[in-house]
VOMAR-376206 format. One record per residue (C-alpha): x, y, z negated. Coordinates in steps of 0.001 Angstrom, whole numbers, padded with zeros to 6 digits, m for minus. Layout:
N
X,Y,Z
...
// end
This chain:
331
m037267,m023503,017998
m039592,m022311,015108
m040077,m018847,013878
m037545,m017446,011383
m039167,m017779,007898
m038792,m015740,004939
m037103,m018605,002991
m034496,m018914,005845
m033764,m015214,005499
m033370,m015573,001771
m030987,m018665,002220
m028815,m016484,004698
m028630,m013624,002416
m027788,m016111,m000367
m024941,m017615,001643
m023604,m014200,002610
m023809,m013086,m001074
m021790,m016188,m002164
m019314,m015610,000628
m018819,m011920,m000295
m018564,m012898,m004021
m015866,m015418,m003230
m013860,m012882,m001171
m014199,m010300,m003869
m013072,m012797,m006527
m010035,m013763,m004381
m009072,m010165,m003798
m009625,m009562,m007572
m007274,m012442,m008640
m004728,m011314,m005903
m004520,m007740,m007151
m004775,m008620,m010885
m002582,m011726,m010988
m000422,m012119,m007901
000292,m008522,m006730
001781,m007513,m010080
003997,m010525,m010212
005277,m009746,m006671
005926,m006036,m007581
007698,m006968,m010778
009868,m009529,m008872
010660,m007005,m006192
011620,m004247,m008776
013776,m007055,m010543
015403,m007997,m007386
016230,m004236,m006694
017503,m003664,m010120
019691,m006746,m009983
020964,m005711,m006656
021733,m002228,m007809
023404,m003559,m011003
025510,m005894,m009079
026682,m003054,m006605
027362,m000691,m009441
029380,m003493,m011180
031363,m004061,m007923
032066,m000346,m007572
033219,m000177,m011159
035479,m003092,m010606
036998,m001474,m007571
037617,001794,m009538
039104,m000265,m012460
041500,m002228,m010034
042419,001057,m008233
043439,002696,m011634
045176,m000378,m012767
047220,m000597,m009500
048482,002992,m009662
051966,001549,m010815
051584,m001707,m008600
054615,m002046,m006514
052597,m003503,m003407
050245,m000395,m003693
053312,001902,m003956
054987,000271,m001027
051814,000655,001244
051382,004362,000150
054941,004838,001306
054845,002929,004318
051254,003876,005648
050674,006972,003821
047860,007963,001513
045769,009317,004439
045642,005932,006196
044919,004102,002993
042044,006536,002316
040545,005802,005858
040818,002015,005204
038888,002562,001865
036343,004713,003370
035829,002104,006171
035404,m000540,003477
032833,001580,001663
030906,002161,004926
030597,m001594,005279
029611,m002197,001584
032821,m004246,000976
034106,m003272,m002371
037893,m004271,m001989
041052,m002173,m002545
042726,m001170,000735
045758,m002868,m000359
043975,m006065,m000697
042255,m005840,002528
045788,m005050,004344
047320,m007871,002616
044646,m010178,004033
045133,m008758,007564
048799,m009362,007318
048451,m012794,006020
046148,m013698,008807
048493,m012275,011204
051475,m014200,009843
049476,m017340,009987
048625,m016776,013520
052112,m015982,014528
053514,m019173,012635
050946,m021398,014151
051558,m020249,017753
055275,m019711,017613
056420,m022771,015460
053553,m025324,015932
052788,m024594,019614
056425,m023531,020497
055369,m020483,022509
056061,m016970,021586
053161,m015741,023856
050744,m017790,021925
052126,m016829,018633
051551,m012972,019524
048256,m013721,020907
047138,m015569,017582
048667,m013049,015361
046812,m010326,017197
043656,m012291,017295
043647,m013474,013644
044670,m009911,012230
041822,m008373,014173
039176,m010672,012716
038990,m008595,009296
038347,m005355,011030
035827,m006923,013441
033833,m008326,010368
034193,m004848,008837
032889,m002885,011733
029965,m005323,012196
029005,m004829,008489
029361,m001141,008957
027090,m001046,012021
024480,m003115,010108
024385,m000693,007227
024265,002284,009393
021263,000912,011643
019330,m000134,008311
020051,003297,006962
019009,005166,010072
015856,003139,010109
014835,004244,006704
015608,007886,007207
012298,009060,008696
010372,007452,005741
012854,008980,003366
012618,012413,004794
008856,012181,004614
008986,010836,001099
011298,013809,000000
009197,016517,001803
006100,015430,m000304
008282,015357,m003445
009552,018855,m002922
006156,020054,m002008
004776,018777,m005292
007121,021087,m007113
010141,018690,m007789
013799,019745,m007506
016203,018441,m005044
017852,016227,m007725
014526,014773,m008764
013686,014029,m005042
016915,012308,m004463
016154,010302,m007667
012571,009312,m006154
014390,007966,m003096
016701,005963,m005039
013830,004276,m006804
011371,003934,m003959
013800,003051,m001028
015408,m000409,m000435
018947,m000942,000204
021079,000797,001540
019090,004100,001233
018040,003408,m002236
021595,002361,m003527
023373,005260,m001928
020889,007806,m003105
021218,006375,m006454
025050,007053,m006535
024464,010562,m005250
022056,011096,m008101
024397,009762,m010542
027309,011949,m009370
025261,015036,m009713
024225,014013,m013171
027844,013934,m013983
028582,017615,m012962
029011,017332,m009119
026983,019812,m007036
024153,018526,m004759
026122,019656,m001535
029394,017816,m002695
027654,014586,m003745
025808,014618,m000407
029247,015219,001235
030400,012224,m000679
027438,010277,000759
028736,011049,004278
031945,009207,003319
029907,006012,002310
027462,006073,005415
028534,006727,008882
025591,008221,010527
024769,011219,012735
021336,011537,011532
022484,011668,008177
025071,014372,008856
022287,016613,010230
020429,016281,006968
023350,017024,004774
024482,019964,007002
021053,021410,006532
021026,020938,002830
024467,022546,002469
023533,025684,004627
020403,026053,002704
022233,025851,m000500
024652,028657,000554
022416,030901,002625
018896,030033,001418
015772,029021,003504
012730,026851,003645
014387,023415,002870
010931,021784,002997
010380,022634,006596
013816,022028,007708
013809,018494,006156
010454,017726,007617
011772,018743,011258
014746,016762,010666
012650,013603,009782
010570,014171,013101
013613,014545,015184
015161,011325,013582
011883,009446,014233
011708,010571,017837
015557,009553,018261
014868,006122,016869
011850,005545,019235
013869,006605,022112
016659,004341,021189
014107,001378,020921
012946,002400,024423
016511,002329,025858
017272,m000971,024312
014193,m002391,025757
015224,m001157,029176
018903,m002596,028771
017761,m005877,027499
018205,m007511,030889
021662,m005947,031362
022719,m007295,027944
021483,m010595,028572
023158,m010790,032013
026375,m009842,030311
025891,m012427,027604
025398,m015159,030376
028358,m014147,032444
030647,m014265,029117
029316,m017783,027852
028970,m019523,031386
032518,m019781,032172
033647,m021033,028757
030758,m023426,028604
031614,m024887,032133
035221,m025248,031145
034414,m027393,028117
031775,m029313,030236
034100,m030182,032987
036863,m031030,030216
034623,m033642,028955
033168,m034851,032380
036329,m034480,034560
039251,m034482,032282
041734,m034933,034885
040677,m031955,036841
040285,m029338,033857
043161,m030987,031898
045841,m029634,034152
045029,m026081,032609
046102,m027479,029171
048977,m029889,030001
050815,m027990,032827
052850,m024913,032024
051541,m023078,034959
048043,m024131,034040
048383,m022719,030559
049397,m019449,032078
046524,m019316,034319
044255,m020046,031294
045662,m017148,029458
045245,m014745,032156
041644,m016161,032692
040979,m015580,029001
042238,m012295,029107
040272,m011295,032236
037150,m012542,030637
037667,m010408,027572
038384,m007383,029674
035084,m008069,031803
033158,m008313,028470
034704,m005118,027324
033882,m003056,030539
030166,m004633,030719
029889,m003603,027091
031180,m000177,027831
028558,000207,030790
025589,m000856,028649
026749,001369,025653
027160,004425,028262
023547,003709,029271
022132,003555,025553
023892,006474,024596
// end
């Protein structure tokens, strides 16, 4: 191998310079052309989502005002009571489902009636009719519960960053309404959407504590309740709200990290529970295909159908017990 000549040195430096220039050119093109387009697209998507959500809420309010004289609504208020209808409406808002409670309850009743008709009339069994009625009528509630849980988890994951952003805004001299407006602009859904509603409420004359209490009705979260309680107490008794919010953010972040560790520790138990639930069902259908004369007795014989119903009930009971055990460990 020959000595390293000066020409080779300049050649290597030239290639390095060309490489650095290409990298800088690509970065410049990205930050000047691509990045602004992505930011503009993200802002437009956020504005479209917020506009769609506000439109849905306005439609819900309009439908609610128009249904004051509705006979179905009046019957439900008389039969269920205003308090129960309010709880159903709160449950729907917590799940980001912008329906009237009367429409939701009509859907539940329709599914229950269809299940009872299918079981009692088509299958000729009162027991199947009751089972299908309860099962189909509970599907909307399970869907709402799932949507509410997803929204709550997303909201709680955003809270530490939201508390940090609010602390920085307050330390910069902004007021609490201005800090809430900043959260509505900078945070994604659901934090940004809910804070936008809170900000608009105080603009129309509702106080900050009252608008935050309304936020608690739309989001079911213990972490949010800590924040709202601190703001309400500070508004009535005074105190250093910046320090309080900063400590709340630190506590929420620590809680989220602790929950993540617990979920990692309980992953094996959750997977085992899932296998124990799916395995009997999968084996039943597999044997039904492979050995129909063996498994078909459970479907053709009356005693076999009773055993099958008892087995399904015990499987659901076991799934519920395992879920409660895992939840007790996570909590």
